C-alpha positions as CSV (number, residue, x, y, z in Angstrom):
1,X,0.9,1.3,-34.9
2,X,2.5,4.6,-33.7
3,X,4.5,4.5,-30.5
4,X,3.0,7.0,-28.0
5,X,5.6,6.4,-25.3
6,X,8.7,4.2,-24.9
7,X,10.3,3.0,-21.7
8,X,14.0,2.3,-22.3
9,X,15.9,0.1,-19.8
10,X,14.4,2.0,-16.9
11,X,15.4,1.1,-13.3
12,X,14.3,2.3,-9.9
13,X,16.1,1.3,-6.6
14,X,14.8,1.6,-3.1
15,X,17.8,0.9,-0.8
16,X,18.9,-2.7,-1.7
17,X,15.6,-3.5,-3.5
18,X,15.4,-3.1,-7.3
19,X,11.7,-2.2,-7.6
20,X,12.1,-1.8,-11.4
21,X,15.0,-3.5,-13.1
22,X,16.0,-2.5,-16.6
23,X,12.4,-2.5,-18.0
24,X,11.8,-1.7,-21.6
25,X,8.4,-1.5,-23.3
26,X,6.4,0.5,-25.9
27,X,2.9,1.9,-25.5
28,X,1.1,2.3,-28.8
29,X,-1.7,4.8,-29.8
30,X,-5.1,3.2,-30.0
31,X,-4.0,0.1,-28.1
32,X,-4.3,-1.3,-24.6
33,X,-1.1,-2.6,-23.1
34,X,-1.7,-4.5,-19.9
35,X,1.0,-4.9,-17.2
36,X,0.4,-8.1,-15.3
37,X,2.2,-9.4,-12.3
38,X,1.9,-10.3,-8.6
39,X,1.7,-7.7,-5.8
40,X,5.1,-6.0,-5.2
41,X,6.5,-6.9,-8.6
42,X,7.1,-3.2,-9.6
43,X,3.9,-2.5,-11.7
44,X,2.7,0.5,-9.7
45,X,6.2,1.9,-9.3
46,X,6.7,1.7,-13.1
47,X,3.4,3.7,-13.5
48,X,4.7,6.3,-11.1
49,X,7.9,6.6,-13.1
50,X,6.0,7.1,-16.4
51,X,3.7,9.6,-14.8
52,X,6.7,11.6,-13.5
53,X,5.7,11.2,-9.8
54,X,9.2,9.7,-9.2
55,X,12.6,10.1,-10.9
56,X,14.3,7.1,-12.7
57,X,17.6,5.9,-11.5
58,X,18.7,4.7,-14.9
59,X,17.3,4.5,-18.4
60,X,14.9,6.9,-20.2
61,X,11.2,7.5,-20.8
62,X,10.5,9.1,-24.2
63,X,7.2,10.4,-25.8
64,X,6.9,12.0,-29.2
65,X,10.7,12.4,-29.5
66,X,10.8,14.2,-26.1
67,X,12.6,12.7,-23.1
68,X,10.3,12.9,-20.1
69,X,12.6,11.1,-17.7
70,X,16.4,10.3,-17.6
71,X,19.0,10.2,-15.0
72,X,19.0,13.6,-13.3
73,X,16.2,15.0,-15.4
74,X,12.5,14.7,-15.0
75,X,9.7,16.6,-16.8
76,X,6.9,17.6,-14.3
77,X,3.8,15.4,-14.3
78,X,1.5,18.2,-15.5
79,X,3.8,18.8,-18.5
80,X,3.9,15.2,-19.8
81,X,0.5,14.7,-21.5
82,X,0.2,11.6,-19.4
83,X,-3.1,10.9,-17.6
84,X,-3.4,8.8,-14.5
85,X,-6.5,7.0,-13.1
86,X,-5.9,5.8,-9.6
87,X,-7.2,2.6,-8.0
88,X,-9.5,4.5,-5.6
89,X,-10.4,7.1,-8.3
90,X,-9.2,10.0,-6.0
91,X,-12.2,12.3,-6.9
92,X,-12.5,15.6,-5.1
93,X,-15.4,15.1,-2.6
94,X,-16.3,18.8,-2.5
95,X,-16.7,19.2,-6.3
96,X,-19.6,17.9,-8.4
97,X,-19.0,15.6,-11.4
98,X,-18.6,18.4,-13.9
99,X,-16.2,20.3,-11.7
100,X,-14.1,17.2,-11.1
101,X,-13.7,16.6,-14.8
102,X,-12.9,20.3,-15.5
103,X,-10.5,20.6,-12.6
104,X,-7.3,20.5,-14.7
105,X,-8.6,22.9,-17.4
106,X,-8.1,26.2,-15.7
107,X,-5.9,27.4,-18.5
108,X,-8.8,27.1,-21.0
109,X,-11.4,29.9,-21.6
110,X,-14.6,29.2,-19.7
111,X,-16.6,28.4,-22.8
112,X,-14.0,26.0,-24.1
113,X,-13.8,24.3,-20.7
114,X,-17.5,23.9,-20.6
115,X,-17.6,22.4,-24.1
116,X,-14.9,19.9,-23.3
117,X,-16.5,18.8,-20.1
118,X,-19.9,18.4,-21.8
119,X,-18.3,16.3,-24.6
120,X,-16.7,14.0,-22.1
121,X,-19.9,13.7,-20.0
122,X,-21.7,12.6,-23.2
123,X,-18.9,10.3,-24.3
124,X,-18.8,8.4,-21.1
125,X,-22.6,8.5,-20.7
126,X,-22.7,10.3,-17.4
127,X,-24.2,13.7,-18.5
128,X,-27.2,13.0,-16.3
129,X,-24.9,13.0,-13.2
130,X,-23.1,16.3,-14.0
131,X,-24.3,18.0,-10.8
132,X,-24.0,15.0,-8.5
133,X,-21.2,14.7,-5.9
134,X,-18.8,11.7,-5.7
135,X,-20.4,10.2,-2.6
136,X,-23.7,9.8,-4.4
137,X,-22.2,7.9,-7.4
138,X,-22.0,4.2,-7.9
139,X,-18.6,2.6,-8.3
140,X,-19.0,2.4,-12.1
141,X,-20.0,6.1,-12.2
142,X,-17.0,7.2,-10.1
143,X,-14.7,5.3,-12.4
144,X,-16.2,7.0,-15.5
145,X,-15.7,10.4,-13.8
146,X,-12.1,9.5,-13.0
147,X,-11.4,8.5,-16.6
148,X,-13.1,11.6,-18.0
149,X,-11.0,13.8,-15.7
150,X,-7.8,12.1,-16.9
151,X,-8.9,12.5,-20.6
152,X,-9.9,16.1,-20.2
153,X,-6.3,17.3,-20.8
154,X,-6.1,15.2,-23.9
155,X,-3.2,13.0,-22.8
156,X,-1.1,11.0,-25.3
157,X,-1.0,8.2,-22.8
158,X,-3.5,7.1,-20.1
159,X,-2.2,5.1,-17.1
160,X,-4.7,3.0,-15.1
161,X,-3.8,1.3,-11.8
162,X,-6.1,-1.6,-11.0
163,X,-9.1,0.4,-12.4
164,X,-11.7,-2.3,-11.9
165,X,-10.6,-4.0,-8.7
166,X,-13.3,-2.3,-6.5
167,X,-16.2,-3.4,-8.7
168,X,-18.3,-6.5,-8.5
169,X,-17.7,-9.2,-11.2
170,X,-20.7,-8.4,-13.3
171,X,-20.2,-4.7,-13.4
172,X,-16.5,-5.1,-13.9
173,X,-16.9,-7.1,-17.1
174,X,-19.5,-4.8,-18.7
175,X,-17.7,-1.6,-17.7
176,X,-14.2,-2.9,-18.7
177,X,-15.4,-3.7,-22.2
178,X,-17.2,-0.4,-22.8
179,X,-14.4,1.7,-21.4
180,X,-11.7,0.1,-23.4
181,X,-13.7,0.1,-26.6
182,X,-14.1,3.8,-26.2
183,X,-10.5,4.4,-25.4
184,X,-9.3,2.4,-28.5
185,X,-11.8,4.4,-30.7
186,X,-10.4,7.7,-29.4
187,X,-6.8,6.7,-30.3
188,X,-5.6,6.9,-26.7
189,X,-2.6,4.8,-25.8
190,X,-3.4,3.0,-22.6
191,X,-1.2,1.2,-20.0
192,X,-3.3,-0.7,-17.5
193,X,-1.9,-2.4,-14.4
194,X,-3.6,-5.5,-13.0
195,X,-2.8,-8.6,-11.0
196,X,-5.9,-10.4,-12.4
197,X,-5.0,-12.7,-15.3
198,X,-8.5,-13.0,-16.7
199,X,-8.9,-9.2,-16.7
200,X,-5.5,-8.8,-18.5
201,X,-6.4,-11.4,-21.2
202,X,-9.7,-9.7,-21.9
203,X,-8.4,-6.1,-21.8
204,X,-5.1,-6.3,-23.6
205,X,-3.9,-5.9,-27.1
206,X,-0.4,-6.3,-25.7
207,X,0.7,-8.0,-22.5
208,X,3.7,-7.3,-20.4
209,X,4.4,-9.9,-17.8
210,X,6.4,-8.8,-14.8
211,X,7.9,-10.4,-11.7
212,X,10.6,-9.2,-9.3
213,X,10.9,-5.8,-11.0
214,X,11.8,-7.5,-14.4
215,X,9.8,-8.1,-17.6
216,X,9.4,-11.8,-18.1
217,X,7.7,-11.7,-21.5
218,X,5.9,-9.4,-23.9
219,X,3.5,-10.1,-26.7
220,X,-0.2,-10.6,-27.6
221,X,-2.3,-12.4,-25.0
222,X,-2.5,-15.5,-27.2
223,X,1.3,-15.6,-27.8
224,X,2.1,-15.2,-24.1
225,X,-0.5,-17.9,-23.1
226,X,0.4,-20.4,-25.8
227,X,4.2,-19.9,-25.9
228,X,5.3,-18.9,-22.4
229,X,8.9,-17.9,-22.1
230,X,9.3,-19.5,-18.7
231,X,7.4,-21.3,-15.9
232,X,6.9,-18.0,-14.1
233,X,5.5,-16.4,-17.2
234,X,3.2,-19.3,-17.8
235,X,1.8,-19.3,-14.3
236,X,1.0,-15.6,-14.4
237,X,-1.7,-16.5,-17.0
238,X,-3.2,-19.5,-15.2
239,X,-2.4,-22.9,-13.9
240,X,0.3,-24.8,-15.7
241,X,1.8,-28.3,-15.3
242,X,5.6,-28.5,-15.5
243,X,6.5,-32.1,-16.4
244,X,10.1,-33.2,-16.2
245,X,11.5,-35.7,-18.7
246,X,14.7,-37.3,-20.0
247,X,16.3,-35.9,-23.2
248,X,18.1,-38.3,-25.5
249,X,18.9,-38.2,-29.3
250,X,16.7,-35.2,-29.9
251,X,13.6,-36.6,-28.1
252,X,12.3,-35.6,-24.6
253,X,10.6,-38.6,-22.9
254,X,8.0,-37.6,-20.2
255,X,5.4,-39.5,-18.3
256,X,2.7,-38.2,-20.7
257,X,4.6,-38.9,-24.0
258,X,7.7,-38.2,-26.0
259,X,8.3,-34.9,-27.9
260,X,10.9,-33.7,-30.4
261,X,13.5,-31.7,-28.5
262,X,16.4,-30.7,-30.7
263,X,17.6,-28.1,-28.1
264,X,17.8,-30.7,-25.4
265,X,14.9,-29.5,-23.2
266,X,14.4,-31.3,-19.9
267,X,10.8,-30.3,-19.1
268,X,7.6,-29.3,-20.8
269,X,4.7,-26.9,-19.8
270,X,1.2,-28.2,-20.4
271,X,-2.0,-26.4,-19.4
272,X,-4.6,-28.5,-17.5
273,X,-7.2,-28.2,-20.2
274,X,-4.7,-29.6,-22.8
275,X,-4.2,-32.9,-20.9
276,X,-6.6,-35.5,-22.2
277,X,-7.5,-39.2,-21.7
278,X,-5.4,-41.4,-24.0
279,X,-6.0,-44.7,-25.6
280,X,-2.7,-46.3,-24.6
281,X,-1.4,-48.0,-21.4
282,X,-2.3,-46.3,-18.1
283,X,0.5,-43.9,-17.1
284,X,-1.1,-42.0,-14.2
285,X,-3.2,-42.5,-11.1
286,X,-6.1,-40.3,-10.1
287,X,-5.5,-38.7,-6.7
288,X,-8.8,-36.7,-6.6
289,X,-11.6,-35.5,-8.9
290,X,-13.7,-32.5,-8.1
291,X,-16.6,-30.9,-10.0
292,X,-15.9,-27.2,-10.3
293,X,-18.7,-26.0,-12.5
294,X,-17.9,-26.1,-16.2
295,X,-15.3,-28.9,-15.7
296,X,-14.0,-31.6,-13.5
297,X,-10.6,-30.8,-11.9
298,X,-8.7,-34.1,-11.8
299,X,-5.5,-34.3,-9.8
300,X,-3.1,-37.0,-11.1
301,X,0.2,-38.7,-10.1
302,X,2.3,-39.5,-13.2
303,X,5.5,-41.3,-12.2
304,X,5.7,-39.3,-9.0
305,X,4.8,-35.9,-10.6
306,X,1.6,-34.3,-9.6
307,X,-0.5,-32.9,-12.5
308,X,-3.8,-31.2,-12.9
309,X,-6.2,-32.1,-15.8
310,X,-9.5,-30.2,-16.6
311,X,-12.0,-32.3,-18.4
312,X,-15.7,-32.0,-19.3
313,X,-16.6,-35.4,-17.9
314,X,-15.8,-37.5,-14.8
315,X,-12.8,-39.7,-15.4
316,X,-12.9,-42.0,-12.4
317,X,-12.3,-42.0,-8.7
318,X,-9.2,-41.7,-6.4
319,X,-6.9,-44.6,-6.9
320,X,-8.0,-45.5,-10.5
321,X,-5.4,-45.9,-13.2
322,X,-5.7,-43.8,-16.3
323,X,-3.9,-43.0,-19.5
324,X,-3.2,-39.3,-20.2
325,X,-1.5,-37.5,-23.0
326,X,-1.2,-34.1,-24.6
327,X,-1.2,-33.0,-28.2
328,X,2.3,-32.0,-29.3
329,X,1.1,-28.6,-30.5
330,X,-0.2,-27.8,-27.0
331,X,3.1,-28.7,-25.3
332,X,5.7,-26.0,-24.7
333,X,9.3,-27.2,-24.3
334,X,11.3,-25.4,-21.7
335,X,14.8,-24.4,-22.7
336,X,17.6,-26.6,-21.3
């Protein structure tokens, strides 16, 4: 894949707070990179730095061999070939759909501007709303207009800040899939910010996990989920049990079993769905069991450690003893 934009050890400080701290990542053409982290972790600040809305304090942002941002030098937002879709879409209320999309194309001849707007209207399936005003559009239609406006200037990179957060769950899923399929097919490099792990896993070709202004881990959704680099990275993608044990002679002994540990790890990470009922001696006590739709959520006490197990069938009541284990290939050892 071709790198459309690289962020090289970029930092941004606000007083004593490091909003973005030595962040590096690559955004590739035709792929969706999803930036996932809790509120206040620096995701939106990083988008603003890439868009050129704020200068960097250290590091560089480079696209097509051209430095867009470096210490003391910032290319203006309109000269970057970087599109930005805001969380609230930021459509101009006094302009109809076609005029909103063509707003940034004043440098084109009128005929070329009309042709590009018409092509985007067709591509995003909103041609029938060309003369409508923003207040008459549904949430999904407003989002398509915002994306079309961002794509009108043919950006090398499209930045999206929580683009689906204002939509209901059903519409969000359908629109998310269709929009990103279209963007991939167009060869656009996309960086999408979200705090929703499910959305991130479904959207992304590449994940970047952030907390406290730093990148915790990068990789495919499957890699980040199955091989988390830390407890914090694991928990950004869903619930995770952290189970302490005792390391001796290359083996880590835990309440749910023993695992090879040549590096001397002292704990393991296990997802709730990877815990299962074992055939051996009882090693845990059920604290509670709740039906939550597709599964039963069973809270356990294993040698004083509280664990969560998700299972397709009821496994007993509070106070019952139970044997639990986890397959070795579903256990992630934490570094010592």
